[in-house]
N, C-alpha and C positions, 0 to 999 in steps of 0.2 A: 655017646655024645655026637658021633658022626651022623647017626640017623636023625637026630634033632636038627642039625644044620641042613641036612638034605631036605627034610620036611619043610623047614622054614624057607629055604630057597625055592621050593616048589610053590609054596603059598605066595611068595613075592612075585614069582613069574605069573601066577594066576590072578594076581590082584587087578589087572585091567578088566576082568570079568565084571567087576562092579561098575564099570563104565559101559561095557558092551551090552549086558543083559537088560538094563533099564531101557536102552534104545530099542532093543528087539521087542520088548514087551510094551513099548509105547508109553512108558511111565515117565514122570517128570524127573525123578531122581531115585537113587538107591533107597531101599526100604530102611526107614529109621533115621535117615539123614536129612530130614526135612527142616526147613527154616520156619520161622514164625508165620510167614505168609502161606506156606504150603500147609501147615497144620491148621490154620484158620480155614483154608479152602477145603481140607479133608474132613475136619471135625466140626466146623461151623463156629468155632470160638478158639481163643488162645487162653490156656490156663494162666492165671494171674502171676504165679511164680515164674513161669517161662517168659512172659512178657516183661517182667521186672528184670530178670537176669540175662535176657538174650543178648544184650549189648556188653555184658561183663567180659566175655571171652571171645576172641577172634582167633581162628585157626591160623598157624603160621603159613600154611599152604592151603588156602581155601579151595574147596572142590578138588583137591589133589592136583591142581594145575598151577603152574607158575603164573605170576602176574602178567597179564597180557596174552596168555595162551588160551583163554576161554573159547575162542573160535577156531582153534587149530584143528588139524585132521585127527582122526581116531588114532592113527599110528603115533603121532606126536603126543597126544594126550595119554596114550598107553605108557610111553616112556616116563611121563610125569608121574603117573600112578606107581610105576615100578620104583622110581626115585623116592617117592613119598613112603612106600613100603620099606625100602632099605633104610631110609633115615629114621623112621619110627622103630624098626626092629633094632637098629644100632643104638638108639637112645635107650630103649628098654634094656638091651643087653648090657650097656655101660652102667646103667643104674643098678641092675641086679648084681653085676660084678663088684661095683663099689660097695653096695650094701653087704654082700658076702664077705668082702675083705674087712669091712668094719666090724661085722658080727663075729668073725672068727679070729680077730686080732689077738695074738698071744701076748700076755704081759711078760716083761723081762724080769 
């Protein structure tokens, strides 16, 4: 179990690579994290289902940065990425823990 937490910690620390690499490659955003406008620019059209559902969900921390931090330095944005990774990992771990407790609950 310790190896799992060490590996997860390494991935959290490396998460700002998603911010750094697109800048080095001169791309607009990380691969697969395109908005409707970027998909239309790349593909020439927006799939009907995506256009219909694109406003249904908004990320709690859009672009992995805090509100108002969009123009901060790379170092500050890296901290926002790490915070986002920790928050996401903690949420998934908590849900997995609760699901495990509920599924293994013994009857008295």
